[in-house]
C-alpha positions as protocol buffer text, in pm:
chain_id: "A"
residue {
  index: 1
  type: MET
  ca { x: 331 y: 2394 z: 7654 }
}
residue {
  index: 2
  type: PHE
  ca { x: 440 y: 2163 z: 7353 }
}
residue {
  index: 3
  type: PHE
  ca { x: 193 y: 2290 z: 7128 }
}
residue {
  index: 4
  type: LYS
  ca { x: 269 y: 2634 z: 7215 }
}
residue {
  index: 5
  type: SER
  ca { x: 630 y: 2562 z: 7129 }
}
residue {
  index: 6
  type: ILE
  ca { x: 536 y: 2441 z: 6785 }
}
residue {
  index: 7
  type: LYS
  ca { x: 327 y: 2729 z: 6712 }
}
residue {
  index: 8
  type: ASN
  ca { x: 635 y: 2980 z: 6793 }
}
residue {
  index: 9
  type: PHE
  ca { x: 842 y: 2751 z: 6565 }
}
residue {
  index: 10
  type: PHE
  ca { x: 598 y: 2759 z: 6290 }
}
residue {
  index: 11
  type: GLN
  ca { x: 557 y: 3165 z: 6344 }
}
residue {
  index: 12
  type: LYS
  ca { x: 936 y: 3185 z: 6333 }
}
residue {
  index: 13
  type: TYR
  ca { x: 1019 y: 2984 z: 6059 }
}
residue {
  index: 14
  type: LYS
  ca { x: 698 y: 3016 z: 5846 }
}
residue {
  index: 15
  type: SER
  ca { x: 854 y: 3087 z: 5522 }
}
residue {
  index: 16
  type: TYR
  ca { x: 1142 y: 2798 z: 5567 }
}
residue {
  index: 17
  type: VAL
  ca { x: 862 y: 2554 z: 5661 }
}
residue {
  index: 18
  type: ILE
  ca { x: 647 y: 2643 z: 5342 }
}
residue {
  index: 19
  type: VAL
  ca { x: 963 y: 2623 z: 5118 }
}
residue {
  index: 20
  type: ILE
  ca { x: 1028 y: 2247 z: 5271 }
}
residue {
  index: 21
  type: PHE
  ca { x: 681 y: 2127 z: 5227 }
}
residue {
  index: 22
  type: ILE
  ca { x: 655 y: 2267 z: 4869 }
}
residue {
  index: 23
  type: ILE
  ca { x: 1001 y: 2080 z: 4769 }
}
residue {
  index: 24
  type: LEU
  ca { x: 868 y: 1778 z: 4982 }
}
residue {
  index: 25
  type: ILE
  ca { x: 553 y: 1736 z: 4789 }
}
residue {
  index: 26
  type: SER
  ca { x: 751 y: 1803 z: 4427 }
}
residue {
  index: 27
  type: VAL
  ca { x: 972 y: 1515 z: 4497 }
}
residue {
  index: 28
  type: ILE
  ca { x: 686 y: 1297 z: 4591 }
}
residue {
  index: 29
  type: SER
  ca { x: 520 y: 1390 z: 4272 }
}
residue {
  index: 30
  type: VAL
  ca { x: 815 y: 1330 z: 4043 }
}
residue {
  index: 31
  type: ILE
  ca { x: 862 y: 994 z: 4212 }
}
residue {
  index: 32
  type: PHE
  ca { x: 497 y: 887 z: 4140 }
}
residue {
  index: 33
  type: GLN
  ca { x: 529 y: 1014 z: 3770 }
}
residue {
  index: 34
  type: ASN
  ca { x: 824 y: 822 z: 3703 }
}
residue {
  index: 35
  type: LYS
  ca { x: 688 y: 492 z: 3818 }
}
residue {
  index: 36
  type: LYS
  ca { x: 600 y: 258 z: 3543 }
}
residue {
  index: 37
  type: SER
  ca { x: 259 y: 180 z: 3490 }
}
residue {
  index: 38
  type: ASP
  ca { x: 123 y: -153 z: 3307 }
}
residue {
  index: 39
  type: ILE
  ca { x: -170 y: -179 z: 3136 }
}
residue {
  index: 40
  type: VAL
  ca { x: -338 y: -489 z: 2980 }
}
residue {
  index: 41
  type: ILE
  ca { x: -390 y: -536 z: 2606 }
}
residue {
  index: 42
  type: ASN
  ca { x: -507 y: -880 z: 2483 }
}
residue {
  index: 43
  type: ASP
  ca { x: -457 y: -1045 z: 2809 }
}
residue {
  index: 44
  type: GLU
  ca { x: -91 y: -922 z: 2797 }
}
residue {
  index: 45
  type: VAL
  ca { x: 75 y: -712 z: 3054 }
}
residue {
  index: 46
  type: VAL
  ca { x: 250 y: -422 z: 2868 }
}
residue {
  index: 47
  type: GLU
  ca { x: 469 y: -140 z: 3015 }
}
residue {
  index: 48
  type: VAL
  ca { x: 310 y: 203 z: 2926 }
}
residue {
  index: 49
  type: ASP
  ca { x: 643 y: 332 z: 2867 }
}
residue {
  index: 50
  type: LYS
  ca { x: 735 y: 53 z: 2608 }
}
residue {
  index: 51
  type: TYR
  ca { x: 572 y: 271 z: 2344 }
}
residue {
  index: 52
  type: SER
  ca { x: 718 y: 617 z: 2431 }
}
residue {
  index: 53
  type: GLY
  ca { x: 885 y: 763 z: 2149 }
}
residue {
  index: 54
  type: LYS
  ca { x: 736 y: 518 z: 1900 }
}
residue {
  index: 55
  type: ILE
  ca { x: 460 y: 554 z: 1652 }
}
residue {
  index: 56
  type: ALA
  ca { x: 170 y: 314 z: 1549 }
}
residue {
  index: 57
  type: VAL
  ca { x: 145 y: 199 z: 1168 }
}
residue {
  index: 58
  type: TYR
  ca { x: -92 y: -33 z: 1031 }
}
residue {
  index: 59
  type: ILE
  ca { x: 34 y: -241 z: 735 }
}
residue {
  index: 60
  type: SER
  ca { x: -183 y: -483 z: 537 }
}
residue {
  index: 61
  type: GLY
  ca { x: -176 y: -669 z: 193 }
}
residue {
  index: 62
  type: GLU
  ca { x: 97 y: -894 z: 44 }
}
residue {
  index: 63
  type: VAL
  ca { x: 333 y: -895 z: 339 }
}
residue {
  index: 64
  type: CYS
  ca { x: 435 y: -1189 z: 559 }
}
residue {
  index: 65
  type: LEU
  ca { x: 295 y: -1057 z: 893 }
}
residue {
  index: 66
  type: PRO
  ca { x: 31 y: -790 z: 837 }
}
residue {
  index: 67
  type: GLY
  ca { x: -74 y: -598 z: 1167 }
}
residue {
  index: 68
  type: VAL
  ca { x: 3 y: -276 z: 1370 }
}
residue {
  index: 69
  type: TYR
  ca { x: 352 y: -209 z: 1465 }
}
residue {
  index: 70
  type: TYR
  ca { x: 521 y: 20 z: 1702 }
}
residue {
  index: 71
  type: ILE
  ca { x: 822 y: 165 z: 1547 }
}
residue {
  index: 72
  type: GLU
  ca { x: 1058 y: 435 z: 1596 }
}
residue {
  index: 73
  type: ASP
  ca { x: 938 y: 787 z: 1543 }
}
residue {
  index: 74
  type: GLY
  ca { x: 1134 y: 849 z: 1228 }
}
residue {
  index: 75
  type: ALA
  ca { x: 1164 y: 506 z: 1069 }
}
residue {
  index: 76
  type: ARG
  ca { x: 1103 y: 451 z: 724 }
}
residue {
  index: 77
  type: LEU
  ca { x: 901 y: 203 z: 503 }
}
residue {
  index: 78
  type: ASN
  ca { x: 1175 y: -25 z: 454 }
}
residue {
  index: 79
  type: ASP
  ca { x: 1223 y: -56 z: 837 }
}
residue {
  index: 80
  type: LEU
  ca { x: 838 y: -171 z: 870 }
}
residue {
  index: 81
  type: ILE
  ca { x: 868 y: -437 z: 591 }
}
residue {
  index: 82
  type: GLU
  ca { x: 1146 y: -574 z: 766 }
}
residue {
  index: 83
  type: MET
  ca { x: 985 y: -595 z: 1102 }
}
residue {
  index: 84
  type: CYS
  ca { x: 675 y: -755 z: 936 }
}
residue {
  index: 85
  type: GLY
  ca { x: 896 y: -1042 z: 765 }
}
residue {
  index: 86
  type: GLY
  ca { x: 913 y: -886 z: 421 }
}
residue {
  index: 87
  type: PHE
  ca { x: 698 y: -920 z: 118 }
}
residue {
  index: 88
  type: THR
  ca { x: 508 y: -1210 z: -25 }
}
residue {
  index: 89
  type: ASP
  ca { x: 583 y: -1362 z: -348 }
}
residue {
  index: 90
  type: LEU
  ca { x: 273 y: -1172 z: -501 }
}
residue {
  index: 91
  type: ALA
  ca { x: 368 y: -840 z: -369 }
}
residue {
  index: 92
  type: ASP
  ca { x: 396 y: -542 z: -626 }
}
residue {
  index: 93
  type: ILE
  ca { x: 634 y: -293 z: -504 }
}
residue {
  index: 94
  type: THR
  ca { x: 656 y: -79 z: -805 }
}
residue {
  index: 95
  type: GLU
  ca { x: 413 y: 196 z: -665 }
}
residue {
  index: 96
  type: LEU
  ca { x: 604 y: 178 z: -306 }
}
residue {
  index: 97
  type: ASN
  ca { x: 859 y: 425 z: -173 }
}
residue {
  index: 98
  type: LEU
  ca { x: 1049 y: 225 z: 38 }
}
residue {
  index: 99
  type: ALA
  ca { x: 1253 y: 533 z: 165 }
}
residue {
  index: 100
  type: GLU
  ca { x: 921 y: 713 z: 286 }
}
residue {
  index: 101
  type: LYS
  ca { x: 898 y: 818 z: 622 }
}
residue {
  index: 102
  type: LEU
  ca { x: 651 y: 691 z: 851 }
}
residue {
  index: 103
  type: ASN
  ca { x: 402 y: 870 z: 1041 }
}
residue {
  index: 104
  type: ASP
  ca { x: 197 y: 790 z: 1365 }
}
residue {
  index: 105
  type: SER
  ca { x: -128 y: 613 z: 1226 }
}
residue {
  index: 106
  type: ASP
  ca { x: -34 y: 546 z: 884 }
}
residue {
  index: 107
  type: LYS
  ca { x: -197 y: 257 z: 681 }
}
residue {
  index: 108
  type: ILE
  ca { x: 12 y: 94 z: 415 }
}
residue {
  index: 109
  type: ASP
  ca { x: -162 y: -153 z: 202 }
}
residue {
  index: 110
  type: VAL
  ca { x: 103 y: -343 z: -14 }
}
residue {
  index: 111
  type: PRO
  ca { x: -78 y: -444 z: -339 }
}
residue {
  index: 112
  type: LYS
  ca { x: -78 y: -767 z: -506 }
}
residue {
  index: 113
  type: LYS
  ca { x: 68 y: -815 z: -879 }
}
residue {
  index: 114
  type: ILE
  ca { x: -171 y: -814 z: -1149 }
}
residue {
  index: 115
  type: ILE
  ca { x: -124 y: -1169 z: -1341 }
}
residue {
  index: 116
  type: GLU
  ca { x: -238 y: -1144 z: -1693 }
}
residue {
  index: 117
  type: GLU
  ca { x: -314 y: -1481 z: -1849 }
}
residue {
  index: 118
  type: LYS
  ca { x: -216 y: -1503 z: -2213 }
}
residue {
  index: 119
  type: SER
  ca { x: -461 y: -1566 z: -2435 }
}
residue {
  index: 120
  type: GLU
  ca { x: -459 y: -1812 z: -2715 }
}
residue {
  index: 121
  type: GLU
  ca { x: -678 y: -1632 z: -2932 }
}
residue {
  index: 122
  type: SER
  ca { x: -496 y: -1324 z: -2961 }
}
residue {
  index: 123
  type: ASP
  ca { x: -145 y: -1201 z: -2938 }
}
residue {
  index: 124
  type: THR
  ca { x: -84 y: -1005 z: -2627 }
}
residue {
  index: 125
  type: ASP
  ca { x: 269 y: -921 z: -2690 }
}
residue {
  index: 126
  type: ASN
  ca { x: 300 y: -550 z: -2743 }
}
residue {
  index: 127
  type: ASN
  ca { x: -95 y: -571 z: -2723 }
}
residue {
  index: 128
  type: LEU
  ca { x: -133 y: -641 z: -3076 }
}
residue {
  index: 129
  type: ILE
  ca { x: -428 y: -832 z: -3194 }
}
residue {
  index: 130
  type: ASN
  ca { x: -359 y: -1144 z: -3407 }
}
residue {
  index: 131
  type: ILE
  ca { x: -618 y: -1102 z: -3709 }
}
residue {
  index: 132
  type: ASN
  ca { x: -554 y: -1484 z: -3777 }
}
residue {
  index: 133
  type: LYS
  ca { x: -677 y: -1600 z: -3443 }
}
residue {
  index: 134
  type: ALA
  ca { x: -880 y: -1317 z: -3255 }
}
residue {
  index: 135
  type: THR
  ca { x: -1251 y: -1365 z: -3161 }
}
residue {
  index: 136
  type: LYS
  ca { x: -1502 y: -1132 z: -3280 }
}
residue {
  index: 137
  type: GLU
  ca { x: -1505 y: -943 z: -2946 }
}
residue {
  index: 138
  type: GLU
  ca { x: -1150 y: -878 z: -2964 }
}
residue {
  index: 139
  type: LEU
  ca { x: -1166 y: -776 z: -3335 }
}
residue {
  index: 140
  type: LYS
  ca { x: -1429 y: -508 z: -3236 }
}
residue {
  index: 141
  type: THR
  ca { x: -1168 y: -353 z: -3019 }
}
residue {
  index: 142
  type: LEU
  ca { x: -1006 y: -206 z: -3305 }
}
residue {
  index: 143
  type: ASP
  ca { x: -1097 y: 141 z: -3427 }
}
residue {
  index: 144
  type: GLY
  ca { x: -1399 y: 135 z: -3673 }
}
residue {
  index: 145
  type: ILE
  ca { x: -1449 y: -245 z: -3675 }
}
residue {
  index: 146
  type: GLY
  ca { x: -1795 y: -365 z: -3577 }
}
residue {
  index: 147
  type: ASP
  ca { x: -1978 y: -673 z: -3576 }
}
residue {
  index: 148
  type: THR
  ca { x: -2017 y: -667 z: -3957 }
}
residue {
  index: 149
  type: LEU
  ca { x: -1625 y: -607 z: -4042 }
}
residue {
  index: 150
  type: ALA
  ca { x: -1543 y: -848 z: -3767 }
}
residue {
  index: 151
  type: ASP
  ca { x: -1766 y: -1135 z: -3922 }
}
residue {
  index: 152
  type: ASN
  ca { x: -1599 y: -1026 z: -4273 }
}
residue {
  index: 153
  type: ILE
  ca { x: -1257 y: -1098 z: -4114 }
}
residue {
  index: 154
  type: ILE
  ca { x: -1354 y: -1426 z: -3963 }
}
residue {
  index: 155
  type: GLU
  ca { x: -1539 y: -1554 z: -4281 }
}
residue {
  index: 156
  type: TYR
  ca { x: -1213 y: -1447 z: -4494 }
}
residue {
  index: 157
  type: ARG
  ca { x: -963 y: -1617 z: -4277 }
}
residue {
  index: 158
  type: LYS
  ca { x: -1155 y: -1949 z: -4286 }
}
residue {
  index: 159
  type: ASN
  ca { x: -1048 y: -1989 z: -4624 }
}
residue {
  index: 160
  type: ASN
  ca { x: -721 y: -1768 z: -4621 }
}
residue {
  index: 161
  type: LYS
  ca { x: -465 y: -1719 z: -4392 }
}
residue {
  index: 162
  type: PHE
  ca { x: -347 y: -1351 z: -4357 }
}
residue {
  index: 163
  type: GLU
  ca { x: 35 y: -1370 z: -4455 }
}
residue {
  index: 164
  type: SER
  ca { x: 93 y: -997 z: -4376 }
}
residue {
  index: 165
  type: ILE
  ca { x: -110 y: -726 z: -4198 }
}
residue {
  index: 166
  type: GLU
  ca { x: -191 y: -579 z: -4563 }
}
residue {
  index: 167
  type: ASP
  ca { x: -384 y: -874 z: -4666 }
}
residue {
  index: 168
  type: ILE
  ca { x: -668 y: -736 z: -4444 }
}
residue {
  index: 169
  type: LEU
  ca { x: -727 y: -515 z: -4717 }
}
residue {
  index: 170
  type: ASN
  ca { x: -848 y: -801 z: -4935 }
}
residue {
  index: 171
  type: VAL
  ca { x: -1152 y: -829 z: -4658 }
}
residue {
  index: 172
  type: ASN
  ca { x: -1472 y: -687 z: -4779 }
}
residue {
  index: 173
  type: GLY
  ca { x: -1557 y: -353 z: -4661 }
}
residue {
  index: 174
  type: ILE
  ca { x: -1174 y: -268 z: -4526 }
}
residue {
  index: 175
  type: GLY
  ca { x: -1021 y: -29 z: -4752 }
}
residue {
  index: 176
  type: GLU
  ca { x: -711 y: 209 z: -4706 }
}
residue {
  index: 177
  type: TYR
  ca { x: -889 y: 444 z: -4470 }
}
residue {
  index: 178
  type: LYS
  ca { x: -978 y: 182 z: -4211 }
}
residue {
  index: 179
  type: TYR
  ca { x: -631 y: -23 z: -4305 }
}
residue {
  index: 180
  type: ASN
  ca { x: -456 y: 302 z: -4180 }
}
residue {
  index: 181
  type: ALA
  ca { x: -653 y: 355 z: -3868 }
}
residue {
  index: 182
  type: ILE
  ca { x: -584 y: -20 z: -3766 }
}
residue {
  index: 183
  type: LYS
  ca { x: -249 y: -124 z: -3907 }
}
residue {
  index: 184
  type: GLU
  ca { x: -46 y: -32 z: -3575 }
}
residue {
  index: 185
  type: TYR
  ca { x: -270 y: -243 z: -3386 }
}
residue {
  index: 186
  type: ILE
  ca { x: -277 y: -562 z: -3552 }
}
residue {
  index: 187
  type: CYS
  ca { x: -58 y: -841 z: -3644 }
}
residue {
  index: 188
  type: VAL
  ca { x: -49 y: -1179 z: -3818 }
}
residue {
  index: 189
  type: LYS
  ca { x: 200 y: -1391 z: -3598 }
}
């Protein structure tokens, strides 16, 4: 009798029972989807939702704390630099655009400054070759100056100091043509 009354109830209210069942399944599904899940990364429990809305960016090179950072989507390179502790003293930021918008999985490498040491043999100011001090190899970097002319310049300056760049015309094998080709690249200081 009990089962018969339940059967009659379901037949009479079949559509309502189905709608209520669907609603109940939907509510349970939403509850389980909103439950925060935890995962373990490097022995550290991390909430999955912790990274929602964030992008992962790898930064290396001349920054204080290189590594992978999770940063808000739409963040700029400057924001990332602040997160990783800033630049080191050796960072060359001339080619970086600190206003650049970051994208997920970007890799940023902050280059190191190129430090040029000043040679005592040649004048590196303005990249001019000091004909009073240059080595044979440095002299050979001048247009039209080979082994023989470099040796001639070195031999000449053993007995004579170049007082002006025009004095190079006194070196055997250097005439007006060669002088005009190198005069903008030499100095005597």
